[in-house]
N, CA, C and O atoms as a Tripos MOL2 file, in Angstrom:
@<TRIPOS>MOLECULE
protein
  292   291    73     0     0
PROTEIN
NO_CHARGES

@<TRIPOS>ATOM
      1 N         -19.5790    0.6450   -4.0570 N.3       1 UNK1
      2 CA        -18.0430    1.1430   -3.6860 C.3       1 UNK1
      3 C         -18.2180    2.0410   -2.3130 C.2       1 UNK1
      4 O         -19.3190    2.5550   -2.5120 O.2       1 UNK1
      5 N         -17.7110    2.5760   -0.8930 N.am      2 UNK2
      6 CA        -18.0670    2.8170    0.5690 C.3       2 UNK2
      7 C         -17.5240    4.2630    0.1850 C.2       2 UNK2
      8 O         -17.0810    4.6760   -0.8870 O.2       2 UNK2
      9 N         -17.6660    4.7640    1.1550 N.am      3 UNK3
     10 CA        -17.2720    6.2660    1.9310 C.3       3 UNK3
     11 C         -16.1210    7.0060    1.6280 C.2       3 UNK3
     12 O         -15.1770    6.2180    1.6780 O.2       3 UNK3
     13 N         -15.7790    7.9980    1.3730 N.am      4 UNK4
     14 CA        -14.1380    8.0580    1.5130 C.3       4 UNK4
     15 C         -13.7590    8.0260    2.8400 C.2       4 UNK4
     16 O         -12.5470    7.8090    2.8340 O.2       4 UNK4
     17 N         -14.1560    8.1270    3.9710 N.am      5 UNK5
     18 CA        -13.6720    7.4230    5.0670 C.3       5 UNK5
     19 C         -13.8250    6.4290    5.5530 C.2       5 UNK5
     20 O         -13.3050    6.0420    6.5990 O.2       5 UNK5
     21 N         -14.9160    5.5880    4.5410 N.am      6 UNK6
     22 CA        -14.7430    4.1570    4.6450 C.3       6 UNK6
     23 C         -13.5090    3.6720    3.8910 C.2       6 UNK6
     24 O         -12.7550    2.9760    4.5720 O.2       6 UNK6
     25 N         -13.1740    3.8760    2.7270 N.am      7 UNK7
     26 CA        -12.0020    3.9210    1.6590 C.3       7 UNK7
     27 C         -10.9150    3.8070    2.8860 C.2       7 UNK7
     28 O         -10.3410    2.8350    3.3780 O.2       7 UNK7
     29 N         -10.8670    5.5590    3.2410 N.am      8 UNK8
     30 CA         -9.7350    5.1760    3.6680 C.3       8 UNK8
     31 C          -9.0940    4.2630    5.1540 C.2       8 UNK8
     32 O          -8.0450    3.6690    5.4000 O.2       8 UNK8
     33 N         -10.1370    4.4960    5.7770 N.am      9 UNK9
     34 CA        -10.0950    3.2100    7.0020 C.3       9 UNK9
     35 C          -9.4930    2.2010    6.6170 C.2       9 UNK9
     36 O          -8.5430    1.7880    7.2810 O.2       9 UNK9
     37 N          -9.8880    1.5690    5.4750 N.am     10 UNK10
     38 CA         -9.6950   -0.2960    4.7000 C.3      10 UNK10
     39 C          -8.3040    0.4700    4.4390 C.2      10 UNK10
     40 O          -7.3400    0.1370    5.1290 O.2      10 UNK10
     41 N          -8.1900    1.2510    3.6930 N.am     11 UNK11
     42 CA         -6.5990    0.7720    2.9420 C.3      11 UNK11
     43 C          -5.2430    1.1070    3.9120 C.2      11 UNK11
     44 O          -4.1060    0.7560    3.5970 O.2      11 UNK11
     45 N          -5.6670    2.0430    5.4670 N.am     12 UNK12
     46 CA         -4.7880    2.1730    6.6880 C.3      12 UNK12
     47 C          -5.0750    0.1560    6.6800 C.2      12 UNK12
     48 O          -4.3270   -0.6490    6.1270 O.2      12 UNK12
     49 N          -6.1780   -0.1320    7.3570 N.am     13 UNK13
     50 CA         -6.0370   -2.0120    7.7660 C.3      13 UNK13
     51 C          -5.2810   -2.3220    6.9070 C.2      13 UNK13
     52 O          -4.1150   -2.4130    7.2900 O.2      13 UNK13
     53 N          -5.5880   -2.6680    5.1690 N.am     14 UNK14
     54 CA         -4.7170   -3.4520    4.3010 C.3      14 UNK14
     55 C          -3.3100   -3.1440    4.8240 C.2      14 UNK14
     56 O          -2.6450   -4.0850    5.2580 O.2      14 UNK14
     57 N          -2.7600   -1.8100    4.8190 N.am     15 UNK15
     58 CA         -1.5100   -1.3450    4.6590 C.3      15 UNK15
     59 C          -0.3520   -2.4670    6.0850 C.2      15 UNK15
     60 O           0.6820   -3.1220    6.2270 O.2      15 UNK15
     61 N          -1.6410   -1.9280    6.8140 N.am     16 UNK16
     62 CA         -1.3920   -2.4310    8.9000 C.3      16 UNK16
     63 C          -1.8530   -3.7670    8.9830 C.2      16 UNK16
     64 O          -1.9730   -4.3500   10.0610 O.2      16 UNK16
     65 N          -2.1140   -4.2720    7.8880 N.am     17 UNK17
     66 CA         -1.8500   -6.3670    8.0910 C.3      17 UNK17
     67 C          -0.2680   -6.4360    7.4700 C.2      17 UNK17
     68 O           0.7410   -6.7990    8.0740 O.2      17 UNK17
     69 N          -0.3880   -5.9550    6.0260 N.am     18 UNK18
     70 CA          1.2070   -6.5550    5.5660 C.3      18 UNK18
     71 C           2.2780   -5.5090    5.7300 C.2      18 UNK18
     72 O           3.2010   -5.3050    4.9410 O.2      18 UNK18
     73 N           2.0040   -4.7910    7.0030 N.am     19 UNK19
     74 CA          3.1830   -4.2310    7.7510 C.3      19 UNK19
     75 C           3.4150   -5.1070    8.4470 C.2      19 UNK19
     76 O           4.6000   -5.2580    8.7440 O.2      19 UNK19
     77 N           2.3550   -6.1070    9.0360 N.am     20 UNK20
     78 CA          2.8070   -6.5370   10.5030 C.3      20 UNK20
     79 C           3.6590   -8.3830    9.7170 C.2      20 UNK20
     80 O           4.3840   -9.1590   10.3410 O.2      20 UNK20
     81 N           3.2960   -8.4840    8.6070 N.am     21 UNK21
     82 CA          4.3340   -9.4570    7.5640 C.3      21 UNK21
     83 C           4.9060   -9.6120    7.1070 C.2      21 UNK21
     84 O           5.2920  -10.6730    6.6180 O.2      21 UNK21
     85 N           5.4610   -8.0320    6.9930 N.am     22 UNK22
     86 CA          6.7220   -8.3520    5.9070 C.3      22 UNK22
     87 C           8.3530   -7.0210    7.0780 C.2      22 UNK22
     88 O           8.4100   -5.8430    6.7280 O.2      22 UNK22
     89 N           8.9740   -7.3260    7.8050 N.am     23 UNK23
     90 CA          9.8470   -6.5400    8.6800 C.3      23 UNK23
     91 C          10.6200   -5.8040    7.6680 C.2      23 UNK23
     92 O          11.0690   -5.9880    6.5360 O.2      23 UNK23
     93 N          10.5670   -4.6690    8.7900 N.am     24 UNK24
     94 CA         10.9010   -3.7000    8.3170 C.3      24 UNK24
     95 C          10.2920   -2.2980    7.4300 C.2      24 UNK24
     96 O          10.7370   -1.1750    7.1910 O.2      24 UNK24
     97 N           9.1120   -2.9960    7.1240 N.am     25 UNK25
     98 CA          8.1220   -2.3870    5.9640 C.3      25 UNK25
     99 C           7.3730   -1.1610    6.5010 C.2      25 UNK25
    100 O           6.8440   -1.2820    7.6060 O.2      25 UNK25
    101 N           7.2300    0.3780    5.6400 N.am     26 UNK26
    102 CA          7.3760    1.2020    6.4260 C.3      26 UNK26
    103 C           5.9500    1.4430    5.1760 C.2      26 UNK26
    104 O           5.7490    0.8310    4.1270 O.2      26 UNK26
    105 N           5.0850    2.6620    5.8680 N.am     27 UNK27
    106 CA          3.7580    3.0350    4.9360 C.3      27 UNK27
    107 C           4.1400    4.2000    5.1800 C.2      27 UNK27
    108 O           4.6260    4.6240    6.2290 O.2      27 UNK27
    109 N           3.8660    4.9100    3.9340 N.am     28 UNK28
    110 CA          3.8480    6.0590    3.5780 C.3      28 UNK28
    111 C           2.2640    6.8790    2.4880 C.2      28 UNK28
    112 O           1.6750    6.7750    1.4120 O.2      28 UNK28
    113 N           2.2730    7.3570    3.2840 N.am     29 UNK29
    114 CA          0.7460    8.5560    2.3290 C.3      29 UNK29
    115 C           1.8190    9.3120    1.8000 C.2      29 UNK29
    116 O           2.9480    9.7140    2.0790 O.2      29 UNK29
    117 N           0.7560    9.3300    0.7010 N.am     30 UNK30
    118 CA          1.5000   10.1140   -0.7380 C.3      30 UNK30
    119 C           0.6470   10.6560   -1.5630 C.2      30 UNK30
    120 O          -0.2540    9.9120   -1.9500 O.2      30 UNK30
    121 N           0.6700   12.3960   -2.1870 N.am     31 UNK31
    122 CA         -0.0130   12.1860   -3.1270 C.3      31 UNK31
    123 C           0.2910   12.4830   -4.5670 C.2      31 UNK31
    124 O          -0.2770   13.4160   -5.1350 O.2      31 UNK31
    125 N           1.3050   11.6030   -5.2710 N.am     32 UNK32
    126 CA          1.5090   11.7900   -6.9740 C.3      32 UNK32
    127 C           1.0400   12.3100   -7.4760 C.2      32 UNK32
    128 O          -0.0480   12.7510   -7.1050 O.2      32 UNK32
    129 N           1.6430   12.6130   -8.7840 N.am     33 UNK33
    130 CA          1.0520   13.3720   -9.8170 C.3      33 UNK33
    131 C           0.0760   14.5440   -9.7190 C.2      33 UNK33
    132 O          -1.0520   14.7970  -10.1420 O.2      33 UNK33
    133 N           1.2050   15.2750   -8.8160 N.am     34 UNK34
    134 CA          0.9420   16.9710   -8.4620 C.3      34 UNK34
    135 C          -0.5520   17.2330   -7.8010 C.2      34 UNK34
    136 O          -1.3310   18.1860   -7.7840 O.2      34 UNK34
    137 N          -0.5440   15.8340   -7.2450 N.am     35 UNK35
    138 CA         -1.5300   15.9640   -5.8680 C.3      35 UNK35
    139 C          -2.7580   14.3280   -6.6950 C.2      35 UNK35
    140 O          -3.4830   13.5570   -6.0660 O.2      35 UNK35
    141 N          -2.5350   14.3760   -7.9890 N.am     36 UNK36
    142 CA         -3.7740   14.0410   -8.3610 C.3      36 UNK36
    143 C          -4.2900   12.3500   -7.9870 C.2      36 UNK36
    144 O          -5.4120   11.8470   -7.9410 O.2      36 UNK36
    145 N          -3.1060   11.8570   -7.7890 N.am     37 UNK37
    146 CA         -3.9030   10.4570   -6.7870 C.3      37 UNK37
    147 C          -3.7370   10.5530   -4.9050 C.2      37 UNK37
    148 O          -3.3330   11.6020   -4.4040 O.2      37 UNK37
    149 N          -4.0520    9.4980   -4.1390 N.am     38 UNK38
    150 CA         -3.8420    9.0440   -3.1710 C.3      38 UNK38
    151 C          -3.2260    8.0140   -2.7690 C.2      38 UNK38
    152 O          -3.8550    6.9990   -3.0660 O.2      38 UNK38
    153 N          -2.3760    7.8310   -2.2820 N.am     39 UNK39
    154 CA         -1.5410    6.4100   -2.5730 C.3      39 UNK39
    155 C          -1.1470    6.0510   -1.2830 C.2      39 UNK39
    156 O          -0.6370    6.9160   -0.5710 O.2      39 UNK39
    157 N          -1.3710    4.3970   -0.6800 N.am     40 UNK40
    158 CA         -0.1190    4.2780    0.3960 C.3      40 UNK40
    159 C           0.4730    3.3930   -0.0010 C.2      40 UNK40
    160 O           0.2680    2.2140   -0.2920 O.2      40 UNK40
    161 N           1.6260    4.3950    0.0130 N.am     41 UNK41
    162 CA          3.2490    3.6330   -0.2350 C.3      41 UNK41
    163 C           4.0600    2.5180   -0.0500 C.2      41 UNK41
    164 O           5.1980    2.9650    0.0960 O.2      41 UNK41
    165 N           4.0780    1.5030    0.0100 N.am     42 UNK42
    166 CA          4.7700    0.3050    1.1910 C.3      42 UNK42
    167 C           6.4270   -0.1590    0.7060 C.2      42 UNK42
    168 O           6.7860   -0.8870   -0.2200 O.2      42 UNK42
    169 N           7.0470    0.4120    1.5000 N.am     43 UNK43
    170 CA          8.6730    0.4160    1.4090 C.3      43 UNK43
    171 C           9.4310   -0.1830    2.6500 C.2      43 UNK43
    172 O           9.1820    0.0530    3.8320 O.2      43 UNK43
    173 N          10.3120   -0.9280    2.1890 N.am     44 UNK44
    174 CA         11.2700   -1.3450    2.3580 C.3      44 UNK44
    175 C          12.8580   -0.8540    2.1820 C.2      44 UNK44
    176 O          13.5000   -1.3120    1.2360 O.2      44 UNK44
    177 N          13.5940    0.2610    3.2800 N.am     45 UNK45
    178 CA         14.9660    0.5370    3.4080 C.3      45 UNK45
    179 C          14.4430    1.3310    1.7150 C.2      45 UNK45
    180 O          15.0580    1.0370    0.6900 O.2      45 UNK45
    181 N          13.4110    2.1920    1.7050 N.am     46 UNK46
    182 CA         13.3880    2.9310    0.7390 C.3      46 UNK46
    183 C          13.2660    2.9050   -0.5480 C.2      46 UNK46
    184 O          13.4490    3.8370   -1.3310 O.2      46 UNK46
    185 N          12.8210    1.3750   -0.8670 N.am     47 UNK47
    186 CA         12.2820    0.7310   -2.0160 C.3      47 UNK47
    187 C          10.8880    0.3340   -2.1170 C.2      47 UNK47
    188 O          10.5180   -0.4200   -1.2170 O.2      47 UNK47
    189 N          10.0150    0.6600   -2.9970 N.am     48 UNK48
    190 CA          8.4730    0.4710   -3.2850 C.3      48 UNK48
    191 C           8.3660   -0.5390   -3.7020 C.2      48 UNK48
    192 O           8.9900   -0.8640   -4.7120 O.2      48 UNK48
    193 N           7.2390   -1.6760   -2.8310 N.am     49 UNK49
    194 CA          6.8420   -2.9650   -3.3210 C.3      49 UNK49
    195 C           5.9460   -2.7150   -3.4220 C.2      49 UNK49
    196 O           5.4260   -3.3720   -4.3240 O.2      49 UNK49
    197 N           5.3070   -2.0490   -2.9790 N.am     50 UNK50
    198 CA          3.9550   -1.5070   -3.7890 C.3      50 UNK50
    199 C           2.7930   -0.0590   -3.6390 C.2      50 UNK50
    200 O           2.5670    0.5160   -2.5740 O.2      50 UNK50
    201 N           2.3610    0.1950   -4.5820 N.am     51 UNK51
    202 CA          1.2990    1.3870   -3.8610 C.3      51 UNK51
    203 C           0.0710    1.2350   -4.1800 C.2      51 UNK51
    204 O          -0.4210    1.0890   -5.2990 O.2      51 UNK51
    205 N          -0.5510    1.2820   -2.8890 N.am     52 UNK52
    206 CA         -2.5460    0.9480   -2.6800 C.3      52 UNK52
    207 C          -3.1830    2.6780   -2.9840 C.2      52 UNK52
    208 O          -3.4790    3.4660   -2.0860 O.2      52 UNK52
    209 N          -3.2820    2.9690   -4.5700 N.am     53 UNK53
    210 CA         -4.0190    3.9780   -4.7760 C.3      53 UNK53
    211 C          -5.6100    3.1950   -4.3600 C.2      53 UNK53
    212 O          -6.2230    2.1640   -4.6360 O.2      53 UNK53
    213 N          -5.8460    4.9090   -3.2040 N.am     54 UNK54
    214 CA         -6.9070    4.6340   -2.3770 C.3      54 UNK54
    215 C          -8.2460    4.5330   -2.9700 C.2      54 UNK54
    216 O          -9.2420    4.3150   -2.2790 O.2      54 UNK54
    217 N          -8.2970    4.7550   -4.7820 N.am     55 UNK55
    218 CA         -9.4320    4.6040   -5.3720 C.3      55 UNK55
    219 C          -9.5070    3.3400   -6.3720 C.2      55 UNK55
    220 O          -9.7920    3.2410   -7.5650 O.2      55 UNK55
    221 N          -9.1420    2.4500   -5.4100 N.am     56 UNK56
    222 CA         -9.1360    1.1790   -5.8560 C.3      56 UNK56
    223 C          -8.0810    0.0260   -6.7280 C.2      56 UNK56
    224 O          -8.4770   -1.0500   -7.1760 O.2      56 UNK56
    225 N          -6.7090    0.5370   -6.8280 N.am     57 UNK57
    226 CA         -6.1310    0.1340   -7.1680 C.3      57 UNK57
    227 C          -4.5000   -0.7890   -6.9420 C.2      57 UNK57
    228 O          -3.7150    0.1340   -6.7280 O.2      57 UNK57
    229 N          -3.9330   -1.7100   -6.9100 N.am     58 UNK58
    230 CA         -2.8480   -2.0490   -6.2410 C.3      58 UNK58
    231 C          -1.6880   -1.9970   -6.9900 C.2      58 UNK58
    232 O          -1.6300   -2.9390   -7.7800 O.2      58 UNK58
    233 N          -0.2550   -0.8590   -7.0590 N.am     59 UNK59
    234 CA          0.5400   -0.8820   -8.0580 C.3      59 UNK59
    235 C           2.0390   -2.2900   -7.4670 C.2      59 UNK59
    236 O           3.0200   -1.6680   -7.0590 O.2      59 UNK59
    237 N           2.2380   -3.7840   -7.4060 N.am     60 UNK60
    238 CA          3.4420   -4.3310   -7.6040 C.3      60 UNK60
    239 C           4.3320   -3.7980   -8.4140 C.2      60 UNK60
    240 O           4.1750   -3.6480   -9.6250 O.2      60 UNK60
    241 N           5.5760   -3.4040   -7.5910 N.am     61 UNK61
    242 CA          7.2630   -3.2580   -7.8830 C.3      61 UNK61
    243 C           6.7900   -4.7000   -9.1350 C.2      61 UNK61
    244 O           5.6610   -5.1850   -9.2050 O.2      61 UNK61
    245 N           7.6860   -5.0180   -9.7740 N.am     62 UNK62
    246 CA          7.7090   -5.6810  -10.6260 C.3      62 UNK62
    247 C           8.9900   -6.9410   -9.4100 C.2      62 UNK62
    248 O           8.7130   -8.0210   -8.8880 O.2      62 UNK62
    249 N          10.1380   -6.2430   -9.3820 N.am     63 UNK63
    250 CA         10.8980   -6.9500   -8.3910 C.3      63 UNK63
    251 C          11.3300   -6.7180   -7.1310 C.2      63 UNK63
    252 O          12.4000   -6.2370   -6.7570 O.2      63 UNK63
    253 N          10.2640   -7.1590   -6.4180 N.am     64 UNK64
    254 CA          9.9690   -7.1640   -5.4240 C.3      64 UNK64
    255 C          10.0650   -8.8810   -5.0540 C.2      64 UNK64
    256 O           9.7290   -9.7990   -5.8010 O.2      64 UNK64
    257 N          10.8790   -9.0290   -3.0590 N.am     65 UNK65
    258 CA         11.3470  -10.6230   -3.0110 C.3      65 UNK65
    259 C          10.0380  -11.4030   -2.4460 C.2      65 UNK65
    260 O          10.1550  -12.4530   -1.8130 O.2      65 UNK65
    261 N           8.7850  -10.8040   -2.7260 N.am     66 UNK66
    262 CA          8.2310  -11.4830   -1.7000 C.3      66 UNK66
    263 C           7.2350  -12.0150   -2.2690 C.2      66 UNK66
    264 O           7.1960  -11.6180   -3.4340 O.2      66 UNK66
    265 N           6.1740  -12.9130   -1.9700 N.am     67 UNK67
    266 CA          5.5220  -13.5390   -2.3120 C.3      67 UNK67
    267 C           3.8850  -12.8520   -1.4470 C.2      67 UNK67
    268 O           3.4960  -12.8620   -0.2790 O.2      67 UNK67
    269 N           3.4630  -12.4630   -2.3980 N.am     68 UNK68
    270 CA          1.8830  -11.9610   -2.2820 C.3      68 UNK68
    271 C           1.4070  -12.5530   -2.1990 C.2      68 UNK68
    272 O           0.4170  -12.1650   -1.5790 O.2      68 UNK68
    273 N           1.3400  -13.6510   -2.4660 N.am     69 UNK69
    274 CA          0.0590  -14.5020   -2.0330 C.3      69 UNK69
    275 C           0.0240  -14.7920   -0.6960 C.2      69 UNK69
    276 O          -0.9990  -15.1810   -0.1340 O.2      69 UNK69
    277 N           1.1000  -14.6240   -0.1390 N.am     70 UNK70
    278 CA          1.1270  -15.5240    1.7980 C.3      70 UNK70
    279 C           1.2600  -13.5010    2.4570 C.2      70 UNK70
    280 O           0.9400  -12.9830    3.5280 O.2      70 UNK70
    281 N           1.7320  -13.0580    1.4710 N.am     71 UNK71
    282 CA          1.0310  -11.4670    2.6410 C.3      71 UNK71
    283 C           0.0700  -11.3530    2.5860 C.2      71 UNK71
    284 O          -0.3130  -10.8670    3.6500 O.2      71 UNK71
    285 N          -1.0030  -11.5660    1.6900 N.am     72 UNK72
    286 CA         -2.3380  -11.1170    1.4950 C.3      72 UNK72
    287 C          -3.0760  -12.3860    2.2850 C.2      72 UNK72
    288 O          -4.2610  -12.3080    2.6080 O.2      72 UNK72
    289 N          -2.4570  -13.2830    2.4990 N.am     73 UNK73
    290 CA         -3.6100  -14.4690    2.8080 C.3      73 UNK73
    291 C          -3.6690  -14.3710    4.4640 C.2      73 UNK73
    292 O          -4.4250  -15.1060    5.0990 O.2      73 UNK73
@<TRIPOS>BOND
     1     1     2 1
     2     2     3 1
     3     3     4 2
     4     3     5 am
     5     5     6 1
     6     6     7 1
     7     7     8 2
     8     7     9 am
     9     9    10 1
    10    10    11 1
    11    11    12 2
    12    11    13 am
    13    13    14 1
    14    14    15 1
    15    15    16 2
    16    15    17 am
    17    17    18 1
    18    18    19 1
    19    19    20 2
    20    19    21 am
    21    21    22 1
    22    22    23 1
    23    23    24 2
    24    23    25 am
    25    25    26 1
    26    26    27 1
    27    27    28 2
    28    27    29 am
    29    29    30 1
    30    30    31 1
    31    31    32 2
    32    31    33 am
    33    33    34 1
    34    34    35 1
    35    35    36 2
    36    35    37 am
    37    37    38 1
    38    38    39 1
    39    39    40 2
    40    39    41 am
    41    41    42 1
    42    42    43 1
    43    43    44 2
    44    43    45 am
    45    45    46 1
    46    46    47 1
    47    47    48 2
    48    47    49 am
    49    49    50 1
    50    50    51 1
    51    51    52 2
    52    51    53 am
    53    53    54 1
    54    54    55 1
    55    55    56 2
    56    55    57 am
    57    57    58 1
    58    58    59 1
    59    59    60 2
    60    59    61 am
    61    61    62 1
    62    62    63 1
    63    63    64 2
    64    63    65 am
    65    65    66 1
    66    66    67 1
    67    67    68 2
    68    67    69 am
    69    69    70 1
    70    70    71 1
    71    71    72 2
    72    71    73 am
    73    73    74 1
    74    74    75 1
    75    75    76 2
    76    75    77 am
    77    77    78 1
    78    78    79 1
    79    79    80 2
    80    79    81 am
    81    81    82 1
    82    82    83 1
    83    83    84 2
    84    83    85 am
    85    85    86 1
    86    86    87 1
    87    87    88 2
    88    87    89 am
    89    89    90 1
    90    90    91 1
    91    91    92 2
    92    91    93 am
    93    93    94 1
    94    94    95 1
    95    95    96 2
    96    95    97 am
    97    97    98 1
    98    98    99 1
    99    99   100 2
   100    99   101 am
   101   101   102 1
   102   102   103 1
   103   103   104 2
   104   103   105 am
   105   105   106 1
   106   106   107 1
   107   107   108 2
   108   107   109 am
   109   109   110 1
   110   110   111 1
   111   111   112 2
   112   111   113 am
   113   113   114 1
   114   114   115 1
   115   115   116 2
   116   115   117 am
   117   117   118 1
   118   118   119 1
   119   119   120 2
   120   119   121 am
   121   121   122 1
   122   122   123 1
   123   123   124 2
   124   123   125 am
   125   125   126 1
   126   126   127 1
   127   127   128 2
   128   127   129 am
   129   129   130 1
   130   130   131 1
   131   131   132 2
   132   131   133 am
   133   133   134 1
   134   134   135 1
   135   135   136 2
   136   135   137 am
   137   137   138 1
   138   138   139 1
   139   139   140 2
   140   139   141 am
   141   141   142 1
   142   142   143 1
   143   143   144 2
   144   143   145 am
   145   145   146 1
   146   146   147 1
   147   147   148 2
   148   147   149 am
   149   149   150 1
   150   150   151 1
   151   151   152 2
   152   151   153 am
   153   153   154 1
   154   154   155 1
   155   155   156 2
   156   155   157 am
   157   157   158 1
   158   158   159 1
   159   159   160 2
   160   159   161 am
   161   161   162 1
   162   162   163 1
   163   163   164 2
   164   163   165 am
   165   165   166 1
   166   166   167 1
   167   167   168 2
   168   167   169 am
   169   169   170 1
   170   170   171 1
   171   171   172 2
   172   171   173 am
   173   173   174 1
   174   174   175 1
   175   175   176 2
   176   175   177 am
   177   177   178 1
   178   178   179 1
   179   179   180 2
   180   179   181 am
   181   181   182 1
   182   182   183 1
   183   183   184 2
   184   183   185 am
   185   185   186 1
   186   186   187 1
   187   187   188 2
   188   187   189 am
   189   189   190 1
   190   190   191 1
   191   191   192 2
   192   191   193 am
   193   193   194 1
   194   194   195 1
   195   195   196 2
   196   195   197 am
   197   197   198 1
   198   198   199 1
   199   199   200 2
   200   199   201 am
   201   201   202 1
   202   202   203 1
   203   203   204 2
   204   203   205 am
   205   205   206 1
   206   206   207 1
   207   207   208 2
   208   207   209 am
   209   209   210 1
   210   210   211 1
   211   211   212 2
   212   211   213 am
   213   213   214 1
   214   214   215 1
   215   215   216 2
   216   215   217 am
   217   217   218 1
   218   218   219 1
   219   219   220 2
   220   219   221 am
   221   221   222 1
   222   222   223 1
   223   223   224 2
   224   223   225 am
   225   225   226 1
   226   226   227 1
   227   227   228 2
   228   227   229 am
   229   229   230 1
   230   230   231 1
   231   231   232 2
   232   231   233 am
   233   233   234 1
   234   234   235 1
   235   235   236 2
   236   235   237 am
   237   237   238 1
   238   238   239 1
   239   239   240 2
   240   239   241 am
   241   241   242 1
   242   242   243 1
   243   243   244 2
   244   243   245 am
   245   245   246 1
   246   246   247 1
   247   247   248 2
   248   247   249 am
   249   249   250 1
   250   250   251 1
   251   251   252 2
   252   251   253 am
   253   253   254 1
   254   254   255 1
   255   255   256 2
   256   255   257 am
   257   257   258 1
   258   258   259 1
   259   259   260 2
   260   259   261 am
   261   261   262 1
   262   262   263 1
   263   263   264 2
   264   263   265 am
   265   265   266 1
   266   266   267 1
   267   267   268 2
   268   267   269 am
   269   269   270 1
   270   270   271 1
   271   271   272 2
   272   271   273 am
   273   273   274 1
   274   274   275 1
   275   275   276 2
   276   275   277 am
   277   277   278 1
   278   278   279 1
   279   279   280 2
   280   279   281 am
   281   281   282 1
   282   282   283 1
   283   283   284 2
   284   283   285 am
   285   285   286 1
   286   286   287 1
   287   287   288 2
   288   287   289 am
   289   289   290 1
   290   290   291 1
   291   291   292 2
@<TRIPOS>SUBSTRUCTURE
     1 UNK1         2 RESIDUE 1 A UNK
     2 UNK2         6 RESIDUE 1 A UNK
     3 UNK3        10 RESIDUE 1 A UNK
     4 UNK4        14 RESIDUE 1 A UNK
     5 UNK5        18 RESIDUE 1 A UNK
     6 UNK6        22 RESIDUE 1 A UNK
     7 UNK7        26 RESIDUE 1 A UNK
     8 UNK8        30 RESIDUE 1 A UNK
     9 UNK9        34 RESIDUE 1 A UNK
    10 UNK10       38 RESIDUE 1 A UNK
    11 UNK11       42 RESIDUE 1 A UNK
    12 UNK12       46 RESIDUE 1 A UNK
    13 UNK13       50 RESIDUE 1 A UNK
    14 UNK14       54 RESIDUE 1 A UNK
    15 UNK15       58 RESIDUE 1 A UNK
    16 UNK16       62 RESIDUE 1 A UNK
    17 UNK17       66 RESIDUE 1 A UNK
    18 UNK18       70 RESIDUE 1 A UNK
    19 UNK19       74 RESIDUE 1 A UNK
    20 UNK20       78 RESIDUE 1 A UNK
    21 UNK21       82 RESIDUE 1 A UNK
    22 UNK22       86 RESIDUE 1 A UNK
    23 UNK23       90 RESIDUE 1 A UNK
    24 UNK24       94 RESIDUE 1 A UNK
    25 UNK25       98 RESIDUE 1 A UNK
    26 UNK26      102 RESIDUE 1 A UNK
    27 UNK27      106 RESIDUE 1 A UNK
    28 UNK28      110 RESIDUE 1 A UNK
    29 UNK29      114 RESIDUE 1 A UNK
    30 UNK30      118 RESIDUE 1 A UNK
    31 UNK31      122 RESIDUE 1 A UNK
    32 UNK32      126 RESIDUE 1 A UNK
    33 UNK33      130 RESIDUE 1 A UNK
    34 UNK34      134 RESIDUE 1 A UNK
    35 UNK35      138 RESIDUE 1 A UNK
    36 UNK36      142 RESIDUE 1 A UNK
    37 UNK37      146 RESIDUE 1 A UNK
    38 UNK38      150 RESIDUE 1 A UNK
    39 UNK39      154 RESIDUE 1 A UNK
    40 UNK40      158 RESIDUE 1 A UNK
    41 UNK41      162 RESIDUE 1 A UNK
    42 UNK42      166 RESIDUE 1 A UNK
    43 UNK43      170 RESIDUE 1 A UNK
    44 UNK44      174 RESIDUE 1 A UNK
    45 UNK45      178 RESIDUE 1 A UNK
    46 UNK46      182 RESIDUE 1 A UNK
    47 UNK47      186 RESIDUE 1 A UNK
    48 UNK48      190 RESIDUE 1 A UNK
    49 UNK49      194 RESIDUE 1 A UNK
    50 UNK50      198 RESIDUE 1 A UNK
    51 UNK51      202 RESIDUE 1 A UNK
    52 UNK52      206 RESIDUE 1 A UNK
    53 UNK53      210 RESIDUE 1 A UNK
    54 UNK54      214 RESIDUE 1 A UNK
    55 UNK55      218 RESIDUE 1 A UNK
    56 UNK56      222 RESIDUE 1 A UNK
    57 UNK57      226 RESIDUE 1 A UNK
    58 UNK58      230 RESIDUE 1 A UNK
    59 UNK59      234 RESIDUE 1 A UNK
    60 UNK60      238 RESIDUE 1 A UNK
    61 UNK61      242 RESIDUE 1 A UNK
    62 UNK62      246 RESIDUE 1 A UNK
    63 UNK63      250 RESIDUE 1 A UNK
    64 UNK64      254 RESIDUE 1 A UNK
    65 UNK65      258 RESIDUE 1 A UNK
    66 UNK66      262 RESIDUE 1 A UNK
    67 UNK67      266 RESIDUE 1 A UNK
    68 UNK68      270 RESIDUE 1 A UNK
    69 UNK69      274 RESIDUE 1 A UNK
    70 UNK70      278 RESIDUE 1 A UNK
    71 UNK71      282 RESIDUE 1 A UNK
    72 UNK72      286 RESIDUE 1 A UNK
    73 UNK73      290 RESIDUE 1 A UNK
């Protein structure tokens, strides 16, 4: 695993890459759970599509209309 600065940079690169492929996507840097987590939340019109937990997990909302294979290709 990389340093905290490397993880930060890489997570923003992933979020920016997804944002280029999904019209209207916004990226929010959040700290849910009372600050327990460091998350980049990917949203369109206020609806969460995915959360990138910067400790290495990705949560994808079950009702998104996206083809994630294409988004992450």
